[in-house]
C-alpha positions as CSV (number, residue, x, y, z in Angstrom):
1,X,-6.4,20.1,9.7
2,X,-4.4,18.6,12.6
3,X,-7.2,16.3,13.6
4,X,-7.6,15.2,9.8
5,X,-3.8,14.4,10.0
6,X,-4.1,12.5,13.2
7,X,-7.0,10.4,11.8
8,X,-5.1,9.7,8.5
9,X,-2.0,8.8,10.5
10,X,-3.9,6.3,12.6
11,X,-5.7,4.8,9.6
12,X,-2.5,4.6,7.6
13,X,-0.7,2.8,10.3
14,X,-3.6,0.2,10.5
15,X,-3.8,-0.2,6.7
16,X,0.0,-0.7,6.0
17,X,0.8,-3.8,8.0
18,X,4.0,-4.5,6.2
19,X,7.3,-3.4,7.6
20,X,9.5,-1.3,5.3
21,X,11.9,-4.3,5.0
22,X,9.1,-6.7,3.8
23,X,7.5,-4.2,1.6
24,X,10.8,-3.3,0.0
25,X,11.5,-7.1,-0.6
26,X,8.1,-7.6,-2.2
27,X,8.6,-4.5,-4.5
28,X,11.7,-6.0,-5.7
29,X,10.1,-9.3,-6.7
30,X,8.9,-10.0,-10.3
31,X,5.5,-10.9,-9.0
32,X,5.1,-7.5,-7.5
33,X,6.2,-5.9,-10.8
34,X,3.6,-7.9,-12.9
35,X,0.3,-7.1,-11.0
36,X,-1.8,-3.9,-11.0
37,X,-3.0,-1.3,-13.6
38,X,-0.3,0.0,-15.8
39,X,-0.4,3.1,-17.8
40,X,1.4,2.7,-21.2
41,X,3.1,-0.5,-20.1
42,X,5.2,1.0,-17.4
43,X,5.1,0.7,-13.7
44,X,1.8,-0.1,-12.1
45,X,0.0,2.5,-9.9
46,X,0.2,0.2,-6.9
47,X,4.0,-0.5,-7.3
48,X,4.7,3.2,-7.6
49,X,2.6,3.7,-4.5
50,X,4.5,1.1,-2.7
51,X,7.7,3.1,-3.3
52,X,5.9,6.3,-2.1
53,X,4.8,4.4,1.2
54,X,8.5,3.6,1.8
55,X,9.4,7.3,1.3
56,X,6.6,8.3,3.8
57,X,7.8,5.7,6.3
58,X,11.3,7.0,6.2
59,X,10.2,10.5,7.2
60,X,9.6,11.7,10.8
61,X,6.0,12.2,11.5
62,X,6.7,16.0,11.9
63,X,8.2,16.1,8.5
64,X,5.2,14.8,6.7
65,X,3.6,17.3,4.2
66,X,-0.1,17.7,3.2
67,X,0.9,15.8,0.0
68,X,2.1,12.9,2.0
69,X,-1.1,12.8,4.0
70,X,-2.9,12.8,0.7
71,X,-0.9,9.8,-0.4
72,X,-1.6,8.1,3.0
73,X,-5.5,8.7,2.6
74,X,-5.3,7.3,-0.9
75,X,-3.5,4.1,0.5
76,X,-6.3,3.7,3.2
77,X,-9.0,4.0,0.7
78,X,-7.4,1.5,-1.7
79,X,-6.8,-1.1,1.0
80,X,-10.2,-0.8,2.5
81,X,-12.0,-1.1,-0.9
82,X,-9.8,-4.0,-2.1
83,X,-10.2,-5.9,1.3
84,X,-13.9,-6.1,0.5
85,X,-13.1,-8.0,-2.7
86,X,-11.0,-11.0,-3.3
87,X,-13.4,-13.9,-3.5
88,X,-11.7,-17.2,-4.0
89,X,-8.5,-15.4,-4.5
90,X,-8.3,-15.0,-0.7
91,X,-7.4,-18.5,-0.5
92,X,-4.4,-18.4,-2.9
93,X,-1.3,-16.7,-1.4
94,X,0.0,-16.1,-4.9
95,X,-3.0,-14.4,-6.3
96,X,-3.0,-11.1,-8.0
97,X,-5.4,-9.7,-5.6
98,X,-3.0,-10.4,-2.5
99,X,0.1,-9.2,-4.6
100,X,-1.6,-6.1,-5.5
101,X,-2.6,-5.3,-2.0
102,X,1.0,-6.0,-0.9
103,X,2.1,-3.3,-3.5
104,X,-0.1,-1.0,-1.4
105,X,1.8,-2.1,2.0
106,X,-0.9,-4.4,3.1
107,X,-0.6,-8.2,3.4
108,X,-4.1,-9.7,3.8
109,X,-2.5,-12.9,5.4
110,X,-1.4,-10.9,8.3
111,X,-4.9,-10.0,9.3
């Protein structure tokens, strides 16, 4: 299990390329709140995960739980899948594609 955690940790650090301050600022924006899948008109899945990423980043590595690692693995999967998409949206810094990725802690313009 420790090896799995080490791998997830490394992949998460690579996938989440935004600082906590930059992610927090993004999550506070109206644009951030408008993108992503919403269940019942509430907060989008990505926006909620952005808040979860901030919680994870506020913890010491030794305090991370299996649930934290599961969330980190989910973030890595989302970022990798969505980076393969984008098409013409990659050229637009205000595209829903980019804003959604940023909700998950990844700014594709930093690549």
